C-alpha angles and dihedrals in degrees: 000000000000096000093038087058093044089049088052091050093050091047091051093049089048092053103035104027098039090143089071104088103161148016087262092057089054093051092047095052095041091052093049093044092049092050089052092050092054090050092253136121126227129203134184094282089053092050091049089051090052086053094229091155142334111287093255094048090045090052093049092045096046089054092050095045089050093050089046091054091241096118133011135202118248121196112229112242093219093053120014092200091066121082131199131189128236132179114251121241093253090053094048091049089052093052091045088054090047090050090054091048088051092049091054095055112111108219 
C-alpha cells in the first residue's frame, strides 16, 4: 500500500504539477509560497539565504518558472528597484488541488 500510494502521488504530480522539473523547483516554489503564507515577500537574496539552489541554478530556474507562468516578479512598493517573487493564481490552484489529493489518500 505504501508504494501504491507513493506511485499515485508521483503520477498526480507529473500530471498536475508538470512545471516542477527538479528538486530545486520544489525548493523555490515552497520558499515563495511559505513566505506568502506568512505575509512576507521573498526576493533573490532571500531565496539564496534559504539555500534553495546555487545562485546560477536559481537564476536559470526563476527565469523558466516565470516563463511557465508559475511565479511572477513583483516590484516592492517601498523600493521600485527591489523585486520579490509570488506564485501565480494558476500555480496556487494547482498546489491546492494537489493538497486536496494528498489529504484524500488513505495511508
